Structures are given as C-alpha cells and as structure tokens.
C-alpha positions as CSV (number, residue, x, y, z in Angstrom):
1,X,0.0,0.0,0.0
2,X,1.7,3.2,-1.1
3,X,0.4,5.5,1.6
4,X,3.4,7.2,3.3
5,X,4.8,4.8,5.9
6,X,8.2,6.4,6.6
7,X,9.6,9.6,8.1
8,X,10.7,12.2,5.5
9,X,10.4,15.7,4.1
10,X,7.4,16.2,1.7
11,X,9.5,18.1,-0.8
12,X,7.6,16.6,-3.7
13,X,4.2,17.7,-2.5
14,X,1.9,19.1,-5.2
15,X,-1.4,20.8,-5.7
16,X,-3.9,20.2,-8.5
17,X,-7.6,20.7,-9.3
18,X,-10.3,19.5,-11.7
19,X,-11.5,22.3,-14.0
20,X,-15.1,21.1,-14.0
21,X,-18.3,22.4,-12.3
22,X,-19.1,20.9,-8.9
23,X,-22.5,19.4,-8.2
24,X,-24.2,18.0,-5.1
25,X,-24.8,14.5,-6.6
26,X,-22.8,11.3,-6.4
27,X,-21.8,11.0,-10.1
28,X,-18.6,11.9,-11.8
29,X,-19.3,12.2,-15.5
30,X,-16.4,14.0,-17.1
31,X,-18.6,17.1,-17.3
32,X,-19.1,17.7,-13.6
33,X,-17.7,16.4,-10.3
34,X,-20.1,15.2,-7.6
35,X,-19.6,16.0,-3.9
36,X,-21.2,12.7,-3.0
37,X,-19.0,10.6,-5.3
38,X,-16.5,8.0,-4.0
39,X,-12.9,9.0,-3.6
40,X,-12.0,6.5,-6.3
41,X,-14.2,8.5,-8.7
42,X,-12.5,11.8,-7.8
43,X,-9.1,10.1,-8.3
44,X,-10.2,8.9,-11.8
45,X,-10.6,12.5,-12.8
46,X,-7.0,13.3,-11.9
47,X,-5.4,10.1,-13.4
48,X,-6.1,6.7,-14.9
49,X,-3.9,3.6,-14.9
50,X,-2.8,1.9,-18.2
51,X,-2.1,-1.8,-18.8
52,X,0.7,-3.4,-16.8
53,X,3.7,-4.2,-19.0
54,X,4.6,-7.9,-19.4
55,X,8.3,-7.2,-19.0
56,X,10.1,-6.8,-15.6
57,X,11.4,-3.5,-14.3
58,X,9.2,-1.5,-16.7
59,X,7.2,1.6,-15.7
60,X,3.4,1.2,-15.6
61,X,1.8,3.9,-17.6
62,X,-0.5,6.5,-15.9
63,X,-2.3,9.2,-17.7
64,X,-3.5,12.6,-16.3
65,X,-7.2,13.5,-16.8
66,X,-7.9,16.0,-19.5
67,X,-9.5,18.4,-17.0
68,X,-6.8,18.1,-14.4
69,X,-4.6,21.2,-13.9
70,X,-1.6,21.7,-11.7
71,X,-0.4,24.6,-9.6
72,X,3.3,25.0,-10.3
73,X,6.2,26.6,-8.3
74,X,4.7,26.3,-4.8
75,X,7.0,27.6,-2.2
76,X,5.1,26.9,1.0
77,X,2.1,24.7,1.8
78,X,-0.3,25.2,4.7
79,X,-1.2,22.8,7.5
80,X,-3.6,20.0,6.4
81,X,-6.6,19.2,8.5
82,X,-9.2,20.8,10.8
83,X,-7.8,22.7,13.8
84,X,-9.4,22.2,17.2
85,X,-11.8,24.8,18.7
86,X,-11.3,24.4,22.5
87,X,-13.8,26.2,24.7
88,X,-13.1,26.9,28.4
89,X,-16.0,26.2,30.6
90,X,-16.1,27.9,34.1
91,X,-16.5,25.6,37.0
92,X,-17.8,27.8,39.8
93,X,-16.5,26.9,43.2
94,X,-13.4,25.2,41.7
95,X,-9.9,26.5,41.3
96,X,-9.7,25.9,37.5
97,X,-12.1,25.7,34.6
98,X,-12.5,22.7,32.3
99,X,-12.4,22.4,28.5
100,X,-14.7,21.0,25.9
101,X,-14.3,20.7,22.1
102,X,-16.5,23.2,20.3
103,X,-17.5,23.2,16.6
104,X,-14.3,23.4,14.6
105,X,-13.8,26.2,12.0
106,X,-12.7,25.1,8.6
107,X,-9.2,26.6,8.0
108,X,-8.2,28.8,5.2
109,X,-5.5,27.2,3.2
110,X,-2.7,29.7,2.5
111,X,-0.2,28.9,-0.3
112,X,2.9,30.8,-1.3
113,X,4.2,30.6,-4.8
114,X,7.4,31.8,-6.6
115,X,5.5,34.1,-8.8
116,X,5.6,34.0,-12.6
117,X,2.8,35.9,-14.2
118,X,2.4,33.8,-17.3
119,X,2.2,30.6,-15.2
120,X,-0.1,31.9,-12.5
121,X,-2.6,34.1,-14.4
122,X,-5.2,31.3,-14.3
123,X,-5.3,31.5,-10.5
124,X,-6.4,35.1,-10.7
125,X,-9.1,34.1,-13.2
126,X,-10.3,31.4,-10.7
127,X,-10.5,34.0,-8.0
128,X,-12.6,36.3,-10.2
129,X,-14.9,33.5,-11.2
130,X,-15.4,32.4,-7.5
131,X,-16.5,28.9,-8.6
132,X,-16.0,25.8,-6.5
133,X,-13.6,23.1,-7.7
134,X,-12.2,19.8,-6.5
135,X,-8.6,20.2,-5.3
136,X,-6.1,17.5,-4.5
137,X,-3.0,17.9,-2.4
138,X,-0.5,15.0,-3.0
139,X,1.9,14.7,-0.1
140,X,5.0,12.9,-1.2
141,X,8.5,12.2,0.2
142,X,9.9,10.9,-3.1
143,X,9.7,12.1,-6.7
144,X,6.6,11.0,-8.6
145,X,6.0,10.8,-12.3
146,X,5.0,14.1,-13.9
147,X,3.2,14.6,-17.2
148,X,3.7,17.5,-19.6
149,X,1.2,19.6,-17.7
150,X,3.0,19.1,-14.4
151,X,0.3,16.8,-12.9
152,X,1.9,14.5,-10.4
153,X,1.2,10.9,-11.3
154,X,2.0,7.6,-9.4
155,X,5.4,6.2,-10.1
156,X,4.8,2.5,-10.5
157,X,7.0,-0.2,-12.1
158,X,7.0,-4.0,-12.4
159,X,9.1,-6.0,-10.0
160,X,12.3,-7.7,-11.1
161,X,10.7,-11.1,-10.8
162,X,7.6,-9.8,-12.6
163,X,5.3,-11.1,-9.9
164,X,3.7,-7.7,-9.2
165,X,4.4,-4.0,-9.1
166,X,5.9,-1.5,-6.7
167,X,4.6,2.1,-6.3
168,X,6.4,5.0,-4.6
169,X,4.6,6.2,-1.6
170,X,2.3,9.2,-1.4
171,X,-0.8,10.3,0.4
172,X,-3.7,12.4,-1.1
173,X,-6.0,14.9,0.5
174,X,-9.2,16.1,-1.3
175,X,-11.2,19.2,-0.7
176,X,-13.9,21.2,-2.4
177,X,-13.3,25.0,-2.3
178,X,-12.5,28.1,-4.3
179,X,-9.7,30.7,-4.7
180,X,-10.4,33.5,-2.2
181,X,-7.3,35.7,-2.6
182,X,-4.5,36.5,-5.1
183,X,-1.8,38.7,-3.7
184,X,1.5,39.5,-5.3
185,X,4.4,40.3,-3.0
186,X,7.3,42.1,-4.8
187,X,10.7,41.1,-3.3
188,X,13.9,43.1,-4.0
189,X,16.3,40.4,-2.7
190,X,14.5,37.1,-3.5
191,X,11.9,35.9,-6.1
192,X,8.7,37.7,-6.3
193,X,6.0,35.8,-4.4
194,X,2.3,35.1,-4.8
195,X,0.0,34.5,-1.8
196,X,-3.1,32.5,-2.6
197,X,-5.8,31.4,-0.1
198,X,-8.2,28.6,-0.8
199,X,-11.5,28.3,1.1
200,X,-12.9,24.9,2.1
201,X,-16.5,24.0,1.4
202,X,-17.0,21.0,3.8
203,X,-14.4,18.7,5.3
204,X,-11.0,17.7,3.9
205,X,-10.8,14.0,2.9
206,X,-7.7,12.0,3.4
207,X,-5.1,10.7,3.5
208,X,-5.9,8.3,0.7
209,X,-3.7,6.1,-1.5
210,X,-3.9,3.3,-4.0
211,X,-4.1,-0.5,-3.2
212,X,-3.2,-2.9,-6.0
213,X,-5.0,-6.2,-6.7
214,X,-3.3,-9.5,-5.8
215,X,-3.1,-10.4,-9.5
216,X,-1.8,-6.9,-10.3
217,X,-4.5,-6.5,-13.0
218,X,-5.8,-3.1,-11.8
219,X,-6.0,-0.7,-8.9
220,X,-8.5,-2.2,-6.5
221,X,-9.5,0.7,-4.3
222,X,-8.5,4.1,-3.1
223,X,-8.3,3.6,0.7
C-alpha cells in the first residue's frame, strides 16, 4: 500500500484541481464532479492507470485526466486538517475551569508561490470566477512521475521477478473549495511571491492512496 509509511520531508508535495463544475450529486461524468461521489471517482478525474507491461522492471503507464490542472512553483504549503476549537467552561467553586471541544472552524489554506505571471494568471481568473472546484494535495517524500502539464502521477513499475508492481509512496487529500485571494508580494532580494488562499466547502478528505490487486491487473481501491 503506497500511503506514506516512513519519516521524510514532503519536498515533492503538489497541488492540482479538476477544472469542471461541482454538483451535489454522487456522479462523476467528465462534465461535472459530484460531492457525494466515491474518492476513487475523484481520483479517476485526476489520473487513470494503463495496462501493466509484461516485462520486468518496466514503468506502468499512468495518464493525467484531460480536466486536471496543476499549480506550479509552490514555495510553502499550509497545515492540512481541521484545527481544534477548544472552549473553556467555568467551574464555579473550583480553582480551575474545564475544557470542551467546540465546533471546529474550517481553516483557510494559504499557499505561497514563486510568482511567474504567465504561469499563474489562471489563479487570478479562478478568484474572479469564484466557482468551487475539486482540489487534490498529493503529499510525497519521493519524486513522482510528472506529465507534460506538471500533474503528479503515481510512479509505478513492475518488479524484477515480474510477480507484481511497486509504487512509490504518497498520500492524497481532497477538498472542495474556491480561490479567495490572489496577492502579489514584490521582493527586492528574492523571487517575487504570490500568496493564494483557498477556502474549504466541507471537510478535507484524506489521507488516501492506491491499493493494487493481488493479480496486479488493476487498482482495486483508493483507501
């Protein structure tokens, strides 16, 4: 199972989204993405797995979805997850109050980019449109395969004895949201920067990763 299982720096972490309208249903049709769909359906919009080669030590082909788009040159990623909202409750007659967990607030996700106008103009257009999209953060300690549009794809190859395949570890997080801010930060001594904030509509889902069938014929699930 290629979910991350070792300590390491996530220097190959990436961000991508599906450039399709978001609906409330459970279907993923190639023309829209449903909030109620299975994670495996969301994954299928980002990438699909080709046939496993018959020869040993050969890369398994993966193809990026036609509507998948990548955010390039990210300098800093935010924390992933929902922070706690701890409420202090007075206990009259006692020396100290107690605490309970209140309703958590969904965090804003703040990303910092090394800014290149020609590469990041689409983010400004997303902010102006204000439409929800499906986003995927792929946390990875090792380099993944990358297609011509910079979509991070699984790096999978057949084993030396040709009895199965190995896949480099990664963990995916999914969220529905929109681009809320687009701020350019001029810098006289370093690269110009771009600060982008994503808002979350609902909870973040993850971590998820692929599980391969015993006969290696296909990806069985996205668990």
